[in-house]
C-alpha positions in Angstrom: 71.0 232.2 74.7 71.6 232.1 78.4 73.4 228.8 78.0 74.0 226.1 75.3 75.6 222.7 75.2 76.5 220.1 72.7 77.1 216.4 73.6 78.4 213.5 71.7 77.3 210.3 73.4 77.5 211.0 77.0 80.3 213.6 76.8 79.8 217.3 76.7 82.1 218.6 73.9 81.1 222.2 73.9 79.3 224.4 76.4 78.8 228.2 76.9 77.0 230.5 79.3 75.4 233.7 77.8 76.1 234.2 74.1 75.1 232.7 70.8 74.3 229.2 69.7 75.3 229.2 66.0 74.0 226.4 63.8 76.3 226.8 60.7 75.4 225.3 57.3 77.9 225.5 54.5 76.5 225.5 51.0 78.0 224.5 47.7 80.0 227.4 46.4 80.7 229.0 49.7 84.2 230.3 50.2 86.4 232.7 52.3 84.2 235.7 51.5 81.3 233.9 53.1 83.5 232.9 56.1 84.4 236.6 56.7 80.8 237.8 56.3 79.3 235.2 58.6 82.0 235.4 61.3 81.9 239.2 61.3 78.1 239.2 61.5 78.2 236.8 64.4 80.7 238.9 66.3 79.1 242.3 65.5 75.4 241.9 65.3 73.7 243.9 68.0 71.5 241.3 69.7 72.1 241.9 73.4 70.4 244.4 75.7 72.1 247.6 76.8 71.4 249.3 80.2 68.1 250.6 78.8 66.9 247.2 77.7 67.4 247.9 74.0 69.1 245.3 71.7 72.1 247.5 71.1 75.2 245.4 72.1 77.2 242.8 70.2 78.6 239.6 71.3 82.1 241.1 71.6 80.8 244.1 73.6 79.0 241.8 76.2 81.9 239.3 76.6 79.5 236.5 75.6 80.6 233.3 73.9 79.7 231.4 70.8 78.9 227.7 70.5 79.3 226.9 66.8 77.8 223.6 65.6 78.0 222.3 62.0 74.5 221.8 60.7 74.3 220.6 57.1 70.6 219.9 57.4 70.0 223.7 57.3 70.6 223.3 53.5 67.8 220.7 53.1 65.5 221.7 50.3 62.0 220.5 51.2 60.1 222.3 48.4 59.5 219.1 46.4 58.3 215.7 47.6 58.6 214.5 51.2 62.3 213.8 51.5 64.7 216.8 51.8 67.3 217.1 49.2 70.8 217.8 50.5 72.3 218.7 47.2 72.9 222.3 48.3 75.1 221.2 51.2 78.8 221.5 50.6 80.8 218.3 50.4 82.1 217.4 53.9 85.8 218.3 53.3 84.9 221.7 52.0 82.3 222.3 54.7 84.7 221.3 57.5 87.4 223.6 56.2 85.0 226.6 56.0 83.4 225.7 59.4 86.8 225.7 61.0 87.7 229.0 59.4 84.6 230.6 60.9 85.6 229.3 64.3 89.2 230.5 63.9 88.0 234.0 62.8 85.7 234.3 65.8 88.5 233.3 68.1 90.9 235.7 66.4 88.3 238.5 67.2 88.6 237.6 70.9 85.2 235.7 71.1 85.3 232.7 73.3 84.2 230.0 70.9 83.2 226.4 71.7 82.3 223.8 69.0 80.7 220.5 68.4 82.5 217.7 66.6 82.2 217.9 62.8 80.1 215.0 61.3 79.4 213.5 64.7 75.9 212.6 65.9 75.4 215.5 68.4 72.8 216.5 70.8 72.4 220.3 71.0 70.5 222.1 73.7 70.2 225.7 74.7 68.0 228.1 76.6 66.8 230.8 74.2 66.6 234.2 75.9 63.7 236.3 74.7 63.4 234.2 72.6 65.6 235.7 70.0 66.5 233.8 66.8 67.9 235.2 63.7 68.9 233.9 60.3 72.1 235.0 58.6 72.8 234.3 54.9 76.1 235.4 53.3 74.3 235.4 49.9 71.7 237.7 51.3 68.8 235.8 49.7 66.4 236.9 52.6 
């Protein structure tokens, strides 16, 4: 991302320049091991160009920021019927706790981290550079 922003109503609640826009879905059964895995992957994944134009640098190495937005709809199961099932999404209290722990772990690693507002109706925008988009799954199902 060259920039990303999240607004609630007319107010910008989180905004970054270069870095990563993280849409974070928390699943039933996720726990602290998943928090560690995801936060460390976000911080250490080599997605940014080095001097030779190769994707060889991490978020921490570039000084980029993260905008982390809770996104339970990522857990929507659309395989059956026409209405997604949200049964794989963690209950809100559990999801918020783990979401906040991912944010705290990124900040503890020195990553500038902005957020949306948990359970708010948010508008998320960003300029994807490349474009580069990756999926991370702490259960490693893909």
